[in-house]
Structure formats: structure tokens, C-alpha cells
BALO-672539 format. One record per residue: x, y, z of N, C-alpha, C in turn; residue in three letters. Coordinates in steps of 0.02 Angstrom, whole numbers, plus 50000, padded with zeros to 5 digits. Example, Ala and Ser with C-alpha at 12.3 -4.5 7.8 and 13.67 -1.06 7.14 Angstrom:
<rs>
506604971650390506154977550390506604983550390Ala
506424988850354506844994750357506455000250394Ser
</rs>
This chain:
<rs>
615835030049098616115027849162616475021149152Met
617105020949170617495014849166617215009849216Lys
617185003449194616934998349239617414997749299Glu
617114997749358617514997849419617194993349470Leu
617584988749496617334984349549617404987949616Glu
616854988049654616884991449718616384988449767Gln
616494989849830616044987749883615424992049883Asn
614864989049903614234992749903613724989449948Ala
613214993449965612624990849999612014993249960Phe
611514989049955610884991049925610504995449975Leu
610285001349952609875005649994609135004749979Leu
608965003849915608255003449896608215000849825His
607674997449810607544995349741606804995849726Ser
606654996849663605954997349642605884994549571Arg
605304991649555605204988749489605234994149434Pro
605514992249378605534996749320605074994049266Leu
605224988149242604794984649194604934977249202Arg
604644973149159604734965849166605484964149169Asp
605654960449222606344957949230606854963449243Asn
606634969449260607094974849274606884978649338Gln
607374980749376607254985049433607764990649432Val
607604996049466608095001349478608325000749549Ile
608964999849558609264999049624609685005049641Ala
609635007249703610055012749727610545009949777Glu
611185010949763611715008249804612095013749840Phe
612335012249900612865016249930613515012749914Leu
613945016049875614575012949855615145016049893Thr
615685012349899616255014649937616615020349902Glu
616615020349835617025025249798616615030849766Leu
615995029449747615595034249709614975036749745Asn
614915035449810614325037749846613705034149824Gly
613155037749820612525034649800612485034149724Lys
612335028249699612295027149627611665023049613Val
611295025149562610695021549539610875017449477Ser
610605011449473610765007149416610165002749397Ala
610115001549332609624996649308609904989749318Ile
609494985349345609704978449357609234973849318Val
609524969749274609144964749238609134958449282Tyr
608574957249314608544951749363608434945049330Val
608144944949270608044938649235607504934349265Gly
607354928949231606834924249255607094917149263Thr
607684915749237607944908949241608184907349311Ser
608234900949326608474898849391609204900649402Leu
609574901549347610284903349352610384910749369Lys
609854914649360609914921849375609794923049449Ser
610324925049484610254925949557610304933249578Asn
610284937849530610364944849547609814947249595Lys
609204945149581608644947349623608734944949694Lys
608974938749703609084936149770609634939849807Ala
610114942549769610664946049801610484953249818Leu
609964955849788609764962849801609374963349866Leu
609724962649920609424962949986609784968250028Gln
609414972050067609734977150110610174973850163Pro
610674977650185611124975750240611584969950223Phe
611674968750158612124963550134612734966750102Thr
613334965350127613934968050095614014965150025Pro
614074969449975614104967249906614744969649872Leu
614914966349818615404968749770615034969449704Ile
615054975449676614684976649614615134979649561Ile
614934978649499615264981849442614714985349402Val
614794991849392614304995849355614604998049289Leu
614174998949239614415001549175613915006749149Lys
614145010749101613725015949072614005022849085Gly
613845027549042614115034349047613615039349075Asn
612975037749076612475042349102612415041949177Gly
611945045749204611835045549277611555038949299Asn
611145035849257610845029349274611275023949243Leu
611625020249287612085015049264611715008449253Lys
612085003549229611834996749223612274992249266Thr
611954988049305612334983349347612584977749304Leu
613244977249300613554972149258613684965749297Asn
613874966449361614024960549401613894962149474Arg
613674957149511613544957949583613704951349619Ile
614014951849676614144946049717614164948249790Glu
614044943449834614064944849905614784944249929Val
615004949149969615694949049994615744945950063Ser
615204946150102615204943050168614484942150191Ser
614384939250249613724937850274613314944250284Lys
612664943750274612214949350287612194950950361Ser
612054957250376611954959250445611234957650464Phe
611144953650515610474951550536610204956650586Leu
609714960550562609404965550604608694963350620Leu
608464964650680607794962650700607454968350738Thr
606794968150737606384972650777606584979950765Ser
606664983850818606814991050811607504992250780Glu
607954987550788608614988150755608534987550680His
608064983450657607914982950586607614989450561Leu
607134992150598606824998450578607355004050574Tyr
607835003850620608365008850620608795008250557Ser
608915002050536609285001050474608915003850414Gly
608255002750412607855005650358607865013250361Phe
607875016050421607915023350429608565026050399Tyr
609125022850414609765025050386609745024650309Leu
609455019250283609405018550210608985024050179Asn
608405025350210607955030350181608255037350184Glu
608605038950238608935045450241609415046350183Leu
609795041250167610285041850114609945042250045Gln
609425038350035609055038649972608775045649961Val
608505048550014608165055050008608645061050006Arg
609215060550039609635066450049610285066550009Leu
610545060849991611195060749957611125062349883Leu
611595066249857611645067249786611945061149752Gly
611855060849686612115055149648612835056249628Glu
613235050849631613925050849606614355056049641His
614245056949705614655061549745615025057349797Ile
615685056849792616045052849842615985056049911Pro
615785052049959615735054350029616265050550068Tyr
616755054250092617365051350118617245046550176Glu
616795048250221616725044350283616095040250288Asn
615635041150239614965038450249614935030850243Leu
615265028050193615215020750183615475016950244Tyr
616065018850268616355015350326615915016250388Ala
615645022250397615215023350455614565019250450Leu
614275019150390613655015350380613765007950397Tyr
614315005250373614474998250388614564997150463Lys
614905001850495615005001350568614335001750605Arg
613885005950581613215006450612612834999850606Cys
612894996650547612564990150538612844984950586Leu
613494985050597613794980450645613494981650714Val
613444987950734613194989550801612454987850807Gln
612064988950755611354987150757611264979550759Leu
611674975950722611634968650723611824965850791Ala
612274969450827612464967350894611974969850947Glu
611444973150924610914975650968611174980851018Lys
611634984950994611864990651035611294995651043Asn
611365000251091610875005451101610765009251035Ala
610135010251017609975012950951610135020450946Ile
609945024350996609995031650990610695034050974Glu
611225031751009611895034150991612095032350919Pro
611875026550895612045024550827611715029350777Val
611085030850787610725035150740610995042350742Leu
611115044950803611365051850808612055052550775Arg
612475047550785613145047850756613095047950679Arg
612655043750653612585043550580612285050150554Phe
611775052650588611465058950567611975064650566Glu
612375065050618612885070350622613375069950564Asn
613615063850550614085062950496613765064450428Thr
613145062350420612785063650358612735071150346Leu
612565074950397612525082250389613205085150370Leu
613725082750402614405085150385614585083550313Glu
614405077550290614555075650221614155079850172Glu
613575082150192613165086550150613385093850154Leu
613915095050193614175101850199613785106150248Gly
613415103050293613005106750341613315106150411Leu
613435111650442613695111650511613245115850555Thr
613215114150618612815117750666613265122450705Ile
613125128850702613535133850736613295134650808Asp
613695132250855613525132650925613825138850960Phe
614165143050922614535148650954614075153450991Ser
613455154350966613005159250997612785157051066Val
612835150551081612585148251146613025150451203Ile
613585153751189614005156351242613705162651273Asn
613215165451240612875171251268612495169151331Asp
612375173951373612025172351436611265172251425Gln
611055167351386610345166251371610205159051388Val
609645157751420609505151051445609165146551394Glu
608785149551346608425145351298608495148351228Gln
608475143751179608555145851110608055142151065Phe
607865145551011607535142250955608075140650903Tyr
607915135950858608365134550803607995135350738Tyr
608285139350693608015140350626608555138150576Phe
608395133550531608905130850485609275136150445Pro
608945141550427609275146650387609635151850430Glu
609515151850494609805156950538610225154050595Gln
610085148050615610435145150671610045146350736Gly
610405146550791610095147350857609925154650870Phe
609315155750892609055162450907608805162550980Ile
609015167351020608775167651090608015168051093Pro
607725164751141606995164951151606805171651182Val
606445175751143606215182151169605455182751161Ile
605135178051127604415177951120604185170751110Glu
603545169651122603285162851116603145161051043Asn
603475155751020603375153250953603225145750957Leu
602895143250905602745136050903603355132350876Thr
603905132850912604535129750893604815126150954Gln
605195120950944605535117951002606005122951035Pro
606035122651101606505126851138607085122451161Arg
607685125151155608285121351173608645124651231Tyr
608765120851282609115123251341609845124651325Ser
610095130251349610805132051339611255126651366Arg
611105124051426611515118851456611535112651413Ala
610955110851384610935104951341611335105951277His
611285111951248611655113451186612405113351198Leu
612615115851255613335115651272613565108351277Ile
613155104151309613325097051316613365093751247Ala
612885095251204612895092351136613525094551099Ile
613685100851103614285103351070614925100051096Asn
614915098251160615495094951191615465087351185Asn
614955084951149614865077651139614785074051206Gln
614455077251253614325074351319613585072251322Asp
613465065751312612775063251309612625058751368Phe
612955060051424612835055951484612155057051514Ser
611865063051504611205064751531610665062751481Asp
610175058951503609645056651459609255062451430Val
609185067951466608825073751440609215077151384Glu
609865077051388610285079651334610185075451271Val
610145068951280610045064551222609365065851190Arg
608855067151231608195068851204608225075351165Lys
608575080351192608635086751158608995085951091Thr
609525081951092609895080651030609455077450977His
609035072850997608575069550950608085074550920Lys
607815078850962607335083950937607675088650888Val
608285090750904608655095350861608805092050793Leu
609045085950794609205082550732608575081350690Met
608035079750723607405078650686607175085150653Arg
607245090750688607045097150660607465098750597Gln
608115097650601608555099050545608405094450486Ile
608325088050500608205083250446607525084350414Ile
607015085850454606355087350426606385093350379Asn
606795098250396606875103950351607195101850285His
607705097650289608045095350228607575091150185Leu
607115087650217606635083450180606035087550154Leu
606035093950168605475098050146604825096450182Gly
604885093750242604285092150281603945085650260Gly
604215082150210603915075950188604125070350236Lys
603645066450260603805061450311604225055750285Pro
604595052550330604975046650314604555040450327Leu
604525035950279604135029850288604405025650345Asn
605055025650354605365021450406605155023550476Ser
605005029950486604785032250552604105029250570Arg
603695027850519603045024850533603105017950563Gln
603655014450547603755007750575603835008150650Leu
604185013250675604265014050748603595015550781Phe
603175019650746602525021350774602075015250779Lys
602095011050727601685005050727601905000150781Lys
602545000550797602814996150850602494997950916Arg
</rs>
């Protein structure tokens, strides 16, 4: 891989061995990239201090394998200051990307949207629209679309199965039921009704839980503890 300077955000880091961590970045050009970072122990080594979430970075990576080495890192602008539930929401966006994104796959719209979401969370905008917008785009970038065409049938309630899509309710199952009217509103991007927004949240959670293989997200526990 040719050394390339690009914009990035840290999504997650974990210790590897003495003076080394593995950092996962969302980069503007290469999508999610993992890299070994030599953090050092001297006072002149500031890499560890710069490895903070929600900070716009400029990084240079080197190496030919899947696991790169961080050659250079600097801050490009001020960090986004997130607090309380807006902070938890930022961690949620990070964890979704760590868990669901493939490595070294350019995602055309994700970096710009993620940065815009951080701006909105830092400004303490309403959380739900920010999260739903990001989730929808993430699914699109993963090549997943929700087929709403079946909801034109004269059926009032539907189940959703990830491998099949929407199925009319004809028997009682331990599945969420989705109102036809709510699904039409979601398809039309009409979220003026609070109940429609609740339905959208349930639907997105069902789809994302399936993609995660039923394994819980740590960031969701932060909201529960709140």
C-alpha cells in the first residue's frame, strides 16, 4: 500500500503489547482500516494522546498487508465535544462501524455522513433522527435495502424477516408487528408522527441485531445504565 495522507476518525483501539495498540479508523478514502500504532513512552511521543474518538485526524498508513502501521498522525481540527446521551450515541455509531464494516472497502457516503452526525450530536440535536439517518446509510453502504413494495397490499400488519422481507401477519408469532400505515410513512421519509419514529427504531434494531448475529452492542448498555 502506497503511503497516503488522508482524513480519519478513530473508531476503537485496544492494547496489543508494550507500547503498541491496534487502532481501527474510519478513513475518508479507504473505509475502515486497522493499524498498529507504536505509542512510545517518551514525553515527545504524543500518538497515544491523539488517539481519541470524535477527533478529526490526518493519518498516514504504511504496509502491504491488511494490518497497516500508523506512520504519522495529527489533529486536523478541534474534537467534537459530546456529553451524556449524545456521547453514548457517538459510541454507538463507532461500535456499529467496528462490528459491521469490512476492511479496506471505500464507502462513498459514510465518512462525510459520520462527520455530519458528530456535528449534530455536538450541537445536541435530537438523537433519534441522527441515529436513524446513519443506520439507513450504513445499510445502503453494506448493500442492504429494505423492500417496501409489498406494503401496497391491502394488509394492515406485517412481520419482517431479514431473509424474506415483509410478510403479512396471518398467525401469532413472537416477532414485532409493523403497521402498514407506519411502513408507508417510513418509506416516504415522513417521521412527523412519534409512533412512526418508534416503529422505525424497532425495525432498524431488528435488522441490525440480525447483522450482529444477536450479539449485544456494548454501547446500548450505556443508555440502559442511564
